[in-house]
Every structure is written in C-alpha cells, then in structure tokens.
N, C-alpha and C positions, 0 to 999 in steps of 0.2 A: 804745555804740558800734556803728557799722554796718560790715559787711564785704560786699565782693562775692563771689559765689560762683557757679560754673559749675553750669547745670541742664541736664541731658538732656532734650530732648524726643523722645519716641517716637510713632510713628504706628501705630494698629493697622490691619492690612491688611483692607480691605473691598473688595467689588466696585467701589464708587465710586472709592476711593483707588488701587486697582490700575490701573484704566482711566486715571486722571490721570496716574500714574506713566509708564504705557506712552505716553500721548501726549507727555508731557514728554521722555521718552527719544528718542521717534521725531522730535520737533521738533529737539532738539539734534543728533541723527544727520544730519538733512537739512541743518541749517546748516553742519556741518562739511564735508559733502560739498560744499556750494556754495563754501565757502571754499577747498577743496582744488582744485576745478576753477577757480576764479578765480585761484589762485596759478599753475596750470599754464598758464593762458592768458597771464598777465602774463609768465612765464618765458619762453615761446615769442616773445611779443612783443619782448622785451629781447634774446633770442638773435638775432633778425633785425637789430635796430639795431647790435649789435656795438660799442657805444661804451663799455661798462663791462668791468671785469675778469671775464671769463666764468667762471672756475673758482669764484672766492670768491662770486660772486653766485649762481651755479648751486647751490653747495652751501647757501647760505642759504636759497634757495628750497626745495630738497629736503628741508632739516631742518624747515622749517615745514609742508611737505606731510606729511612723516613724523609730526610732532607730532599732526597732525589725524587720520592714519589710525590712530595708536596710541588716540587718545580714541574713535574710532568703534569700536575693537575693545572698549574698555572698555564702551561703551554696549552693545554686542552682548551681551557678558558678563553685564551688569547685567540686560538683558531676558531672558536664559535663566534666570537665578536668580529673577527676579520671577515667571516662569511656574511655577517649581517650589515657591515658597512657598505655604503653605496659607493661606486666609483666617483672620484672627485673629492672625496673626504680628505681633510688634512690630518695627518698623524704626526705627532711630535716624535722626531726621530732620536735627536740628541741636542746637547748644548755645546757650543764652542765659545772660546774667548776671542774677543776682538779689540784691538786698539783704537781708542777714540781721541781724537785731539780736542783738548779744552783750551780755549782762548779767552782773554779778557773780553768782556761784552757779550759772550755767548750765553743763550739761554739754558739754564741749569736743568730745567725740566726737558727740553728737547735731548739733552745729553743723556740724563738718566732714564728716560722712557725705554721700554723694552723694545728691543729690535728683534726682527724675525726674517729668517731667509727662508724662501719657499722654494722646494725643489720637485721637479717632475721628470720621471725617469732619468735621474742622474744629471739633470740640467737645471741650473738656476732660472726660475720664472720671474721671481720678485723679490725685492729687498724691501721690507716695511720698517 
C-alpha cells in the first residue's frame, strides 16, 4: 500500500542563497509598493468622477492599500531576520508530498515520523 506523506524541505543558508532571498524579498517589496501607488491613483481618479458610492468604495481601496502595507512590513521584518541569521542556518522553504510504501511488518512509527530534505545551493545534501 502507498501513502502520501508531507516532507519538509529545508534550505541551508549560504552566501548565494542569502543573496537570492534578499533579491526575492526586495522584488516582492517593490511590487507591493507599485500596487499600493496604483491603488492610490485609481482611488483619486474615482473620487474625481463621483459616480460611485464614495464611502464603501474608498473603504475597499483603503483596505487593499492597508493589506499591501502590512505585507511590506512583514517583508521588512523578514529582511531584518535574514541579516541576523548566521550562514549554515536551516530555513524551512516549503513542504512537498511524498509517496511512502507501507508493507506488512513495517514499523508504523518509522513510516509516520516526519521526513526532511535538506538542500544547499539547490543541491540535495541530506534526507532525514
């Protein structure tokens, strides 16, 4: 019998991976800033037209802008944490599904214990 099991993928922090993560965070931050500015622009444009229900529409735009601002704060926090982490630290990158064979006589605790794949600079280093 085969079962699906979640496997944690961890990344070992190296100079290369740290730089890639910083680039990814900066790119996401810039995208969120652009979206916020676009929403502000659209809101001003709609305010001038005065065809829609002002309060509800304005509230929706402000909520969307606020969501993006909160994501920017989270990215800033992640960047701060990334700067503080020493090289060699293991970061949880994602979870993937794996197929596990279950046979009669197999140890259930061995089958159900969490598995982890450790990668370093995009190369599998260890399977635990």
